[in-house]
Each structure stands twice: as structure tokens, then as C-alpha cells.
mmCIF file as Biopython writes it, N, C-alpha, C and O atoms, coordinates in Angstrom:
data_model
#
loop_
_atom_site.group_PDB
_atom_site.id
_atom_site.type_symbol
_atom_site.label_atom_id
_atom_site.label_alt_id
_atom_site.label_comp_id
_atom_site.label_asym_id
_atom_site.label_entity_id
_atom_site.label_seq_id
_atom_site.pdbx_PDB_ins_code
_atom_site.Cartn_x
_atom_site.Cartn_y
_atom_site.Cartn_z
_atom_site.occupancy
_atom_site.B_iso_or_equiv
_atom_site.auth_seq_id
_atom_site.auth_asym_id
_atom_site.pdbx_PDB_model_num
ATOM 1   N N  . MET A ? 1  ? 144.336 105.803 115.017 1.0 0.0 1  A 1 
ATOM 2   C CA . MET A ? 1  ? 144.562 104.798 116.093 1.0 0.0 1  A 1 
ATOM 3   C C  . MET A ? 1  ? 143.477 104.203 116.580 1.0 0.0 1  A 1 
ATOM 4   O O  . MET A ? 1  ? 142.403 104.757 116.812 1.0 0.0 1  A 1 
ATOM 5   N N  . GLU A ? 2  ? 143.806 102.803 116.777 1.0 0.0 2  A 1 
ATOM 6   C CA . GLU A ? 2  ? 142.630 102.122 117.254 1.0 0.0 2  A 1 
ATOM 7   C C  . GLU A ? 2  ? 142.281 102.599 118.822 1.0 0.0 2  A 1 
ATOM 8   O O  . GLU A ? 2  ? 143.240 102.995 119.484 1.0 0.0 2  A 1 
ATOM 9   N N  . LYS A ? 3  ? 141.146 102.584 119.360 1.0 0.0 3  A 1 
ATOM 10  C CA . LYS A ? 3  ? 140.878 102.699 120.812 1.0 0.0 3  A 1 
ATOM 11  C C  . LYS A ? 3  ? 140.373 101.632 121.304 1.0 0.0 3  A 1 
ATOM 12  O O  . LYS A ? 3  ? 139.612 100.920 120.648 1.0 0.0 3  A 1 
ATOM 13  N N  . VAL A ? 4  ? 140.775 101.339 122.689 1.0 0.0 4  A 1 
ATOM 14  C CA . VAL A ? 4  ? 140.236 100.257 123.447 1.0 0.0 4  A 1 
ATOM 15  C C  . VAL A ? 4  ? 139.556 100.823 124.706 1.0 0.0 4  A 1 
ATOM 16  O O  . VAL A ? 4  ? 139.821 101.954 125.111 1.0 0.0 4  A 1 
ATOM 17  N N  . LYS A ? 5  ? 138.791 100.121 125.234 1.0 0.0 5  A 1 
ATOM 18  C CA . LYS A ? 5  ? 137.904 100.520 126.790 1.0 0.0 5  A 1 
ATOM 19  C C  . LYS A ? 5  ? 138.560 99.346  127.634 1.0 0.0 5  A 1 
ATOM 20  O O  . LYS A ? 5  ? 138.446 98.166  127.304 1.0 0.0 5  A 1 
ATOM 21  N N  . ILE A ? 6  ? 139.188 99.735  128.646 1.0 0.0 6  A 1 
ATOM 22  C CA . ILE A ? 6  ? 139.749 98.907  129.855 1.0 0.0 6  A 1 
ATOM 23  C C  . ILE A ? 6  ? 139.105 99.309  131.029 1.0 0.0 6  A 1 
ATOM 24  O O  . ILE A ? 6  ? 139.007 100.460 131.456 1.0 0.0 6  A 1 
ATOM 25  N N  . LYS A ? 7  ? 138.575 98.040  131.629 1.0 0.0 7  A 1 
ATOM 26  C CA . LYS A ? 7  ? 138.060 97.980  132.757 1.0 0.0 7  A 1 
ATOM 27  C C  . LYS A ? 7  ? 138.722 97.113  133.844 1.0 0.0 7  A 1 
ATOM 28  O O  . LYS A ? 7  ? 139.125 95.968  133.638 1.0 0.0 7  A 1 
ATOM 29  N N  . LYS A ? 8  ? 138.802 97.797  135.080 1.0 0.0 8  A 1 
ATOM 30  C CA . LYS A ? 8  ? 139.295 96.927  136.313 1.0 0.0 8  A 1 
ATOM 31  C C  . LYS A ? 8  ? 138.366 95.880  136.837 1.0 0.0 8  A 1 
ATOM 32  O O  . LYS A ? 8  ? 137.353 96.290  137.403 1.0 0.0 8  A 1 
ATOM 33  N N  . VAL A ? 9  ? 138.524 94.789  136.752 1.0 0.0 9  A 1 
ATOM 34  C CA . VAL A ? 9  ? 137.586 93.719  137.189 1.0 0.0 9  A 1 
ATOM 35  C C  . VAL A ? 9  ? 138.104 92.971  138.378 1.0 0.0 9  A 1 
ATOM 36  O O  . VAL A ? 9  ? 137.249 92.238  138.875 1.0 0.0 9  A 1 
ATOM 37  N N  . ARG A ? 10 ? 139.295 92.954  138.979 1.0 0.0 10 A 1 
ATOM 38  C CA . ARG A ? 10 ? 139.964 92.383  140.018 1.0 0.0 10 A 1 
ATOM 39  C C  . ARG A ? 10 ? 140.742 93.404  141.014 1.0 0.0 10 A 1 
ATOM 40  O O  . ARG A ? 10 ? 141.126 94.511  140.636 1.0 0.0 10 A 1 
ATOM 41  N N  . SER A ? 11 ? 140.893 93.001  142.076 1.0 0.0 11 A 1 
ATOM 42  C CA . SER A ? 11 ? 141.641 93.994  142.930 1.0 0.0 11 A 1 
ATOM 43  C C  . SER A ? 11 ? 143.183 93.820  142.914 1.0 0.0 11 A 1 
ATOM 44  O O  . SER A ? 11 ? 143.751 92.743  142.733 1.0 0.0 11 A 1 
ATOM 45  N N  . THR A ? 12 ? 143.782 95.000  143.123 1.0 0.0 12 A 1 
ATOM 46  C CA . THR A ? 12 ? 145.252 94.938  143.240 1.0 0.0 12 A 1 
ATOM 47  C C  . THR A ? 12 ? 145.895 94.796  144.735 1.0 0.0 12 A 1 
ATOM 48  O O  . THR A ? 12 ? 147.072 95.024  145.015 1.0 0.0 12 A 1 
ATOM 49  N N  . ILE A ? 13 ? 144.791 94.337  145.706 1.0 0.0 13 A 1 
ATOM 50  C CA . ILE A ? 13 ? 145.422 94.133  146.964 1.0 0.0 13 A 1 
ATOM 51  C C  . ILE A ? 13 ? 146.053 92.740  146.816 1.0 0.0 13 A 1 
ATOM 52  O O  . ILE A ? 13 ? 145.699 91.895  145.995 1.0 0.0 13 A 1 
ATOM 53  N N  . ASN A ? 14 ? 147.065 92.612  147.749 1.0 0.0 14 A 1 
ATOM 54  C CA . ASN A ? 14 ? 148.275 91.488  147.651 1.0 0.0 14 A 1 
ATOM 55  C C  . ASN A ? 14 ? 148.907 91.379  146.240 1.0 0.0 14 A 1 
ATOM 56  O O  . ASN A ? 14 ? 149.317 90.297  145.819 1.0 0.0 14 A 1 
ATOM 57  N N  . ARG A ? 15 ? 148.982 92.589  145.478 1.0 0.0 15 A 1 
ATOM 58  C CA . ARG A ? 15 ? 149.593 92.219  144.035 1.0 0.0 15 A 1 
ATOM 59  C C  . ARG A ? 15 ? 150.987 92.924  144.398 1.0 0.0 15 A 1 
ATOM 60  O O  . ARG A ? 15 ? 151.148 93.649  145.380 1.0 0.0 15 A 1 
ATOM 61  N N  . PRO A ? 16 ? 152.028 92.580  143.398 1.0 0.0 16 A 1 
ATOM 62  C CA . PRO A ? 16 ? 153.459 93.281  143.490 1.0 0.0 16 A 1 
ATOM 63  C C  . PRO A ? 16 ? 153.185 94.818  143.139 1.0 0.0 16 A 1 
ATOM 64  O O  . PRO A ? 16 ? 152.237 95.177  142.440 1.0 0.0 16 A 1 
ATOM 65  N N  . LYS A ? 17 ? 154.201 95.751  143.751 1.0 0.0 17 A 1 
ATOM 66  C CA . LYS A ? 17 ? 154.185 96.921  143.676 1.0 0.0 17 A 1 
ATOM 67  C C  . LYS A ? 17 ? 153.988 97.371  142.053 1.0 0.0 17 A 1 
ATOM 68  O O  . LYS A ? 17 ? 153.190 98.223  141.664 1.0 0.0 17 A 1 
ATOM 69  N N  . ARG A ? 18 ? 154.893 96.605  141.224 1.0 0.0 18 A 1 
ATOM 70  C CA . ARG A ? 18 ? 154.910 96.818  139.964 1.0 0.0 18 A 1 
ATOM 71  C C  . ARG A ? 18 ? 153.751 96.750  139.181 1.0 0.0 18 A 1 
ATOM 72  O O  . ARG A ? 18 ? 153.664 97.500  138.208 1.0 0.0 18 A 1 
ATOM 73  N N  . GLN A ? 19 ? 152.780 95.911  139.469 1.0 0.0 19 A 1 
ATOM 74  C CA . GLN A ? 19 ? 151.473 95.686  138.959 1.0 0.0 19 A 1 
ATOM 75  C C  . GLN A ? 19 ? 150.470 97.023  139.539 1.0 0.0 19 A 1 
ATOM 76  O O  . GLN A ? 19 ? 149.864 97.767  138.768 1.0 0.0 19 A 1 
ATOM 77  N N  . LYS A ? 20 ? 150.443 97.127  140.769 1.0 0.0 20 A 1 
ATOM 78  C CA . LYS A ? 20 ? 149.746 98.093  141.182 1.0 0.0 20 A 1 
ATOM 79  C C  . LYS A ? 20 ? 150.165 99.544  140.625 1.0 0.0 20 A 1 
ATOM 80  O O  . LYS A ? 20 ? 149.276 100.392 140.543 1.0 0.0 20 A 1 
ATOM 81  N N  . ASP A ? 21 ? 151.306 99.826  140.290 1.0 0.0 21 A 1 
ATOM 82  C CA . ASP A ? 21 ? 151.837 101.088 139.647 1.0 0.0 21 A 1 
ATOM 83  C C  . ASP A ? 21 ? 151.539 101.091 138.023 1.0 0.0 21 A 1 
ATOM 84  O O  . ASP A ? 21 ? 151.538 102.155 137.405 1.0 0.0 21 A 1 
ATOM 85  N N  . THR A ? 22 ? 151.308 99.940  137.435 1.0 0.0 22 A 1 
ATOM 86  C CA . THR A ? 22 ? 150.808 99.884  136.067 1.0 0.0 22 A 1 
ATOM 87  C C  . THR A ? 22 ? 149.337 100.191 136.031 1.0 0.0 22 A 1 
ATOM 88  O O  . THR A ? 22 ? 148.943 100.959 135.153 1.0 0.0 22 A 1 
ATOM 89  N N  . MET A ? 23 ? 148.500 99.692  136.865 1.0 0.0 23 A 1 
ATOM 90  C CA . MET A ? 23 ? 147.212 99.946  137.097 1.0 0.0 23 A 1 
ATOM 91  C C  . MET A ? 23 ? 146.823 101.385 137.209 1.0 0.0 23 A 1 
ATOM 92  O O  . MET A ? 23 ? 145.893 101.881 136.572 1.0 0.0 23 A 1 
ATOM 93  N N  . ILE A ? 24 ? 147.638 102.072 138.113 1.0 0.0 24 A 1 
ATOM 94  C CA . ILE A ? 24 ? 147.672 103.519 138.266 1.0 0.0 24 A 1 
ATOM 95  C C  . ILE A ? 24 ? 148.072 104.353 137.035 1.0 0.0 24 A 1 
ATOM 96  O O  . ILE A ? 24 ? 147.579 105.463 136.835 1.0 0.0 24 A 1 
ATOM 97  N N  . ALA A ? 25 ? 148.945 103.808 136.245 1.0 0.0 25 A 1 
ATOM 98  C CA . ALA A ? 25 ? 149.648 104.566 135.171 1.0 0.0 25 A 1 
ATOM 99  C C  . ALA A ? 25 ? 148.517 104.402 134.002 1.0 0.0 25 A 1 
ATOM 100 O O  . ALA A ? 25 ? 148.487 105.281 133.140 1.0 0.0 25 A 1 
ATOM 101 N N  . LEU A ? 26 ? 147.689 103.441 133.937 1.0 0.0 26 A 1 
ATOM 102 C CA . LEU A ? 26 ? 146.662 102.907 133.055 1.0 0.0 26 A 1 
ATOM 103 C C  . LEU A ? 26 ? 145.339 104.018 133.549 1.0 0.0 26 A 1 
ATOM 104 O O  . LEU A ? 26 ? 144.444 104.240 132.733 1.0 0.0 26 A 1 
ATOM 105 N N  . GLY A ? 27 ? 145.317 104.487 134.533 1.0 0.0 27 A 1 
ATOM 106 C CA . GLY A ? 27 ? 144.413 105.383 135.099 1.0 0.0 27 A 1 
ATOM 107 C C  . GLY A ? 27 ? 143.055 104.440 135.784 1.0 0.0 27 A 1 
ATOM 108 O O  . GLY A ? 27 ? 141.896 104.853 135.780 1.0 0.0 27 A 1 
ATOM 109 N N  . LEU A ? 28 ? 143.381 103.445 136.211 1.0 0.0 28 A 1 
ATOM 110 C CA . LEU A ? 28 ? 142.388 102.470 136.848 1.0 0.0 28 A 1 
ATOM 111 C C  . LEU A ? 28 ? 142.839 102.519 138.460 1.0 0.0 28 A 1 
ATOM 112 O O  . LEU A ? 28 ? 143.920 102.080 138.850 1.0 0.0 28 A 1 
ATOM 113 N N  . ASN A ? 29 ? 141.902 103.083 139.272 1.0 0.0 29 A 1 
ATOM 114 C CA . ASN A ? 29 ? 142.191 103.271 140.819 1.0 0.0 29 A 1 
ATOM 115 C C  . ASN A ? 29 ? 141.258 102.438 141.420 1.0 0.0 29 A 1 
ATOM 116 O O  . ASN A ? 29 ? 141.606 101.604 142.256 1.0 0.0 29 A 1 
ATOM 117 N N  . LYS A ? 30 ? 140.053 102.591 141.056 1.0 0.0 30 A 1 
ATOM 118 C CA . LYS A ? 30 ? 138.788 102.069 141.848 1.0 0.0 30 A 1 
ATOM 119 C C  . LYS A ? 30 ? 138.392 100.853 141.035 1.0 0.0 30 A 1 
ATOM 120 O O  . LYS A ? 30 ? 138.699 100.738 139.848 1.0 0.0 30 A 1 
ATOM 121 N N  . MET A ? 31 ? 137.673 99.918  141.739 1.0 0.0 31 A 1 
ATOM 122 C CA . MET A ? 31 ? 137.102 98.846  141.135 1.0 0.0 31 A 1 
ATOM 123 C C  . MET A ? 31 ? 136.037 99.050  140.262 1.0 0.0 31 A 1 
ATOM 124 O O  . MET A ? 31 ? 135.115 99.728  140.717 1.0 0.0 31 A 1 
ATOM 125 N N  . ASN A ? 32 ? 135.939 98.672  139.226 1.0 0.0 32 A 1 
ATOM 126 C CA . ASN A ? 32 ? 134.977 98.749  137.979 1.0 0.0 32 A 1 
ATOM 127 C C  . ASN A ? 32 ? 135.123 100.086 137.298 1.0 0.0 32 A 1 
ATOM 128 O O  . ASN A ? 32 ? 134.138 100.508 136.690 1.0 0.0 32 A 1 
ATOM 129 N N  . SER A ? 33 ? 136.359 100.893 137.325 1.0 0.0 33 A 1 
ATOM 130 C CA . SER A ? 33 ? 136.560 102.096 136.745 1.0 0.0 33 A 1 
ATOM 131 C C  . SER A ? 33 ? 136.892 101.588 135.394 1.0 0.0 33 A 1 
ATOM 132 O O  . SER A ? 33 ? 137.248 100.440 135.131 1.0 0.0 33 A 1 
ATOM 133 N N  . THR A ? 34 ? 136.713 102.721 134.443 1.0 0.0 34 A 1 
ATOM 134 C CA . THR A ? 34 ? 136.732 102.530 133.002 1.0 0.0 34 A 1 
ATOM 135 C C  . THR A ? 34 ? 137.499 103.384 132.481 1.0 0.0 34 A 1 
ATOM 136 O O  . THR A ? 34 ? 137.287 104.539 132.850 1.0 0.0 34 A 1 
ATOM 137 N N  . VAL A ? 35 ? 138.503 103.197 131.588 1.0 0.0 35 A 1 
ATOM 138 C CA . VAL A ? 35 ? 139.220 104.220 130.677 1.0 0.0 35 A 1 
ATOM 139 C C  . VAL A ? 35 ? 139.129 103.856 129.260 1.0 0.0 35 A 1 
ATOM 140 O O  . VAL A ? 35 ? 138.993 102.717 128.813 1.0 0.0 35 A 1 
ATOM 141 N N  . GLU A ? 36 ? 139.210 104.854 128.663 1.0 0.0 36 A 1 
ATOM 142 C CA . GLU A ? 36 ? 139.274 104.595 126.971 1.0 0.0 36 A 1 
ATOM 143 C C  . GLU A ? 36 ? 140.346 105.545 126.544 1.0 0.0 36 A 1 
ATOM 144 O O  . GLU A ? 36 ? 140.403 106.770 126.643 1.0 0.0 36 A 1 
ATOM 145 N N  . VAL A ? 37 ? 141.330 104.519 125.955 1.0 0.0 37 A 1 
ATOM 146 C CA . VAL A ? 37 ? 142.602 104.855 125.522 1.0 0.0 37 A 1 
ATOM 147 C C  . VAL A ? 37 ? 142.873 104.481 124.081 1.0 0.0 37 A 1 
ATOM 148 O O  . VAL A ? 37 ? 142.208 103.626 123.496 1.0 0.0 37 A 1 
ATOM 149 N N  . GLU A ? 38 ? 144.097 105.298 123.405 1.0 0.0 38 A 1 
ATOM 150 C CA . GLU A ? 38 ? 144.369 104.608 122.244 1.0 0.0 38 A 1 
ATOM 151 C C  . GLU A ? 38 ? 145.418 103.582 122.479 1.0 0.0 38 A 1 
ATOM 152 O O  . GLU A ? 38 ? 146.235 103.649 123.397 1.0 0.0 38 A 1 
ATOM 153 N N  . LEU A ? 39 ? 145.346 102.575 121.549 1.0 0.0 39 A 1 
ATOM 154 C CA . LEU A ? 39 ? 145.912 101.402 121.496 1.0 0.0 39 A 1 
ATOM 155 C C  . LEU A ? 39 ? 147.519 101.657 120.967 1.0 0.0 39 A 1 
ATOM 156 O O  . LEU A ? 39 ? 147.744 101.456 119.774 1.0 0.0 39 A 1 
ATOM 157 N N  . THR A ? 40 ? 148.628 102.097 121.850 1.0 0.0 40 A 1 
ATOM 158 C CA . THR A ? 40 ? 149.811 102.410 121.196 1.0 0.0 40 A 1 
ATOM 159 C C  . THR A ? 40 ? 150.619 100.866 121.943 1.0 0.0 40 A 1 
ATOM 160 O O  . THR A ? 40 ? 150.143 100.088 122.769 1.0 0.0 40 A 1 
ATOM 161 N N  . PRO A ? 41 ? 151.744 100.852 121.381 1.0 0.0 41 A 1 
ATOM 162 C CA . PRO A ? 41 ? 152.496 99.704  121.783 1.0 0.0 41 A 1 
ATOM 163 C C  . PRO A ? 41 ? 152.937 99.690  123.275 1.0 0.0 41 A 1 
ATOM 164 O O  . PRO A ? 41 ? 153.245 98.654  123.864 1.0 0.0 41 A 1 
ATOM 165 N N  . GLN A ? 42 ? 152.940 101.196 123.956 1.0 0.0 42 A 1 
ATOM 166 C CA . GLN A ? 42 ? 153.334 101.178 125.384 1.0 0.0 42 A 1 
ATOM 167 C C  . GLN A ? 42 ? 151.994 100.621 126.066 1.0 0.0 42 A 1 
ATOM 168 O O  . GLN A ? 42 ? 152.143 99.771  126.944 1.0 0.0 42 A 1 
ATOM 169 N N  . ILE A ? 43 ? 150.775 101.010 125.753 1.0 0.0 43 A 1 
ATOM 170 C CA . ILE A ? 43 ? 149.637 100.537 126.414 1.0 0.0 43 A 1 
ATOM 171 C C  . ILE A ? 43 ? 149.251 99.131  126.237 1.0 0.0 43 A 1 
ATOM 172 O O  . ILE A ? 43 ? 148.653 98.511  127.117 1.0 0.0 43 A 1 
ATOM 173 N N  . LYS A ? 44 ? 149.607 98.592  125.039 1.0 0.0 44 A 1 
ATOM 174 C CA . LYS A ? 44 ? 149.714 97.029  124.794 1.0 0.0 44 A 1 
ATOM 175 C C  . LYS A ? 44 ? 150.461 96.378  125.819 1.0 0.0 44 A 1 
ATOM 176 O O  . LYS A ? 44 ? 150.054 95.390  126.431 1.0 0.0 44 A 1 
ATOM 177 N N  . GLY A ? 45 ? 151.707 97.020  126.025 1.0 0.0 45 A 1 
ATOM 178 C CA . GLY A ? 45 ? 152.644 96.369  127.099 1.0 0.0 45 A 1 
ATOM 179 C C  . GLY A ? 45 ? 152.034 96.282  128.459 1.0 0.0 45 A 1 
ATOM 180 O O  . GLY A ? 45 ? 152.030 95.268  129.156 1.0 0.0 45 A 1 
ATOM 181 N N  . MET A ? 46 ? 151.522 97.433  128.768 1.0 0.0 46 A 1 
ATOM 182 C CA . MET A ? 46 ? 150.824 97.506  130.130 1.0 0.0 46 A 1 
ATOM 183 C C  . MET A ? 46 ? 149.689 96.538  130.147 1.0 0.0 46 A 1 
ATOM 184 O O  . MET A ? 46 ? 149.602 95.819  131.143 1.0 0.0 46 A 1 
ATOM 185 N N  . ILE A ? 47 ? 148.680 96.392  129.061 1.0 0.0 47 A 1 
ATOM 186 C CA . ILE A ? 47 ? 147.682 95.581  129.298 1.0 0.0 47 A 1 
ATOM 187 C C  . ILE A ? 47 ? 148.206 94.141  129.446 1.0 0.0 47 A 1 
ATOM 188 O O  . ILE A ? 47 ? 147.626 93.365  130.206 1.0 0.0 47 A 1 
ATOM 189 N N  . ASN A ? 48 ? 149.189 93.798  128.806 1.0 0.0 48 A 1 
ATOM 190 C CA . ASN A ? 48 ? 149.686 92.453  129.042 1.0 0.0 48 A 1 
ATOM 191 C C  . ASN A ? 48 ? 150.259 91.972  130.391 1.0 0.0 48 A 1 
ATOM 192 O O  . ASN A ? 48 ? 150.237 90.817  130.818 1.0 0.0 48 A 1 
ATOM 193 N N  . LYS A ? 49 ? 150.772 93.062  130.980 1.0 0.0 49 A 1 
ATOM 194 C CA . LYS A ? 49 ? 151.302 92.910  132.256 1.0 0.0 49 A 1 
ATOM 195 C C  . LYS A ? 49 ? 150.252 92.606  133.350 1.0 0.0 49 A 1 
ATOM 196 O O  . LYS A ? 49 ? 150.426 91.829  134.288 1.0 0.0 49 A 1 
ATOM 197 N N  . VAL A ? 50 ? 149.010 93.409  133.070 1.0 0.0 50 A 1 
ATOM 198 C CA . VAL A ? 50 ? 148.100 93.206  134.054 1.0 0.0 50 A 1 
ATOM 199 C C  . VAL A ? 50 ? 146.844 92.694  133.422 1.0 0.0 50 A 1 
ATOM 200 O O  . VAL A ? 50 ? 145.774 93.106  133.871 1.0 0.0 50 A 1 
ATOM 201 N N  . ASN A ? 51 ? 146.853 91.808  132.394 1.0 0.0 51 A 1 
ATOM 202 C CA . ASN A ? 51 ? 145.788 91.258  131.734 1.0 0.0 51 A 1 
ATOM 203 C C  . ASN A ? 51 ? 144.830 90.392  132.741 1.0 0.0 51 A 1 
ATOM 204 O O  . ASN A ? 51 ? 143.650 90.324  132.396 1.0 0.0 51 A 1 
ATOM 205 N N  . HIS A ? 52 ? 145.166 89.799  133.811 1.0 0.0 52 A 1 
ATOM 206 C CA . HIS A ? 52 ? 144.408 89.092  134.785 1.0 0.0 52 A 1 
ATOM 207 C C  . HIS A ? 52 ? 143.767 89.885  135.579 1.0 0.0 52 A 1 
ATOM 208 O O  . HIS A ? 52 ? 142.834 89.327  136.157 1.0 0.0 52 A 1 
ATOM 209 N N  . LEU A ? 53 ? 143.949 91.221  135.881 1.0 0.0 53 A 1 
ATOM 210 C CA . LEU A ? 53 ? 143.083 92.065  136.459 1.0 0.0 53 A 1 
ATOM 211 C C  . LEU A ? 53 ? 142.102 93.191  135.928 1.0 0.0 53 A 1 
ATOM 212 O O  . LEU A ? 53 ? 141.393 93.960  136.578 1.0 0.0 53 A 1 
ATOM 213 N N  . ILE A ? 54 ? 142.270 93.063  134.527 1.0 0.0 54 A 1 
ATOM 214 C CA . ILE A ? 54 ? 141.320 93.910  133.606 1.0 0.0 54 A 1 
ATOM 215 C C  . ILE A ? 54 ? 140.633 93.031  132.628 1.0 0.0 54 A 1 
ATOM 216 O O  . ILE A ? 54 ? 140.900 91.841  132.465 1.0 0.0 54 A 1 
ATOM 217 N N  . SER A ? 55 ? 139.597 93.805  131.898 1.0 0.0 55 A 1 
ATOM 218 C CA . SER A ? 55 ? 138.979 93.291  130.723 1.0 0.0 55 A 1 
ATOM 219 C C  . SER A ? 55 ? 139.001 94.382  129.772 1.0 0.0 55 A 1 
ATOM 220 O O  . SER A ? 55 ? 138.767 95.555  130.065 1.0 0.0 55 A 1 
ATOM 221 N N  . VAL A ? 56 ? 139.319 93.906  128.517 1.0 0.0 56 A 1 
ATOM 222 C CA . VAL A ? 56 ? 139.596 94.967  127.269 1.0 0.0 56 A 1 
ATOM 223 C C  . VAL A ? 56 ? 138.467 94.414  126.334 1.0 0.0 56 A 1 
ATOM 224 O O  . VAL A ? 56 ? 138.034 93.265  126.259 1.0 0.0 56 A 1 
ATOM 225 N N  . GLU A ? 57 ? 138.090 95.584  125.612 1.0 0.0 57 A 1 
ATOM 226 C CA . GLU A ? 57 ? 137.255 95.667  124.394 1.0 0.0 57 A 1 
ATOM 227 C C  . GLU A ? 57 ? 137.482 96.761  123.513 1.0 0.0 57 A 1 
ATOM 228 O O  . GLU A ? 57 ? 137.861 97.865  123.905 1.0 0.0 57 A 1 
ATOM 229 N N  . ASN A ? 58 ? 137.271 96.489  122.416 1.0 0.0 58 A 1 
ATOM 230 C CA . ASN A ? 58 ? 137.659 97.387  121.471 1.0 0.0 58 A 1 
ATOM 231 C C  . ASN A ? 58 ? 136.570 98.539  121.252 1.0 0.0 58 A 1 
ATOM 232 O O  . ASN A ? 58 ? 135.395 98.307  121.536 1.0 0.0 58 A 1 
ATOM 233 N N  . VAL A ? 59 ? 136.905 99.589  120.825 1.0 0.0 59 A 1 
ATOM 234 C CA . VAL A ? 59 ? 135.852 100.703 120.520 1.0 0.0 59 A 1 
ATOM 235 C C  . VAL A ? 59 ? 135.930 101.311 119.058 1.0 0.0 59 A 1 
ATOM 236 O O  . VAL A ? 59 ? 137.013 101.435 118.486 1.0 0.0 59 A 1 
ATOM 237 N N  . LYS A ? 60 ? 134.855 101.645 118.545 1.0 0.0 60 A 1 
ATOM 238 C CA . LYS A ? 60 ? 134.869 101.866 117.188 1.0 0.0 60 A 1 
ATOM 239 C C  . LYS A ? 60 ? 134.801 103.295 117.178 1.0 0.0 60 A 1 
ATOM 240 O O  . LYS A ? 60 ? 134.791 103.906 116.109 1.0 0.0 60 A 1 
#
């Protein structure tokens, strides 16, 4: 499976609860926190929902 590195670059203050919950589910709590996850269809969906709050890059 392909892996991606996700970094939180914008705050979740004044965002809908659904977006806040998605960020927590991805493991991104604090600003500039980074996680490396496998790119499954579920993760792709979460990335699409909060793509304005994160940056994504491929990992080899």
C-alpha cells in the first residue's frame, strides 16, 4: 500500500464539529503535527473532507 504524510497546517477553531472529529480521527491534534498513514479509501475520504486544513505528500 502507498503511504502518505499528512501535516496539519491550519487551525480547527471555528470549524464544524464534523471537521474537528475528522482531524482527530486522522491523529492530528496540535498545529504542525504530522502523521504517516497508509492510503486506504477511508483515509482518502477523510483527506478530501479536510483538504483545506492539511498538506499531504507521498512517502516512498
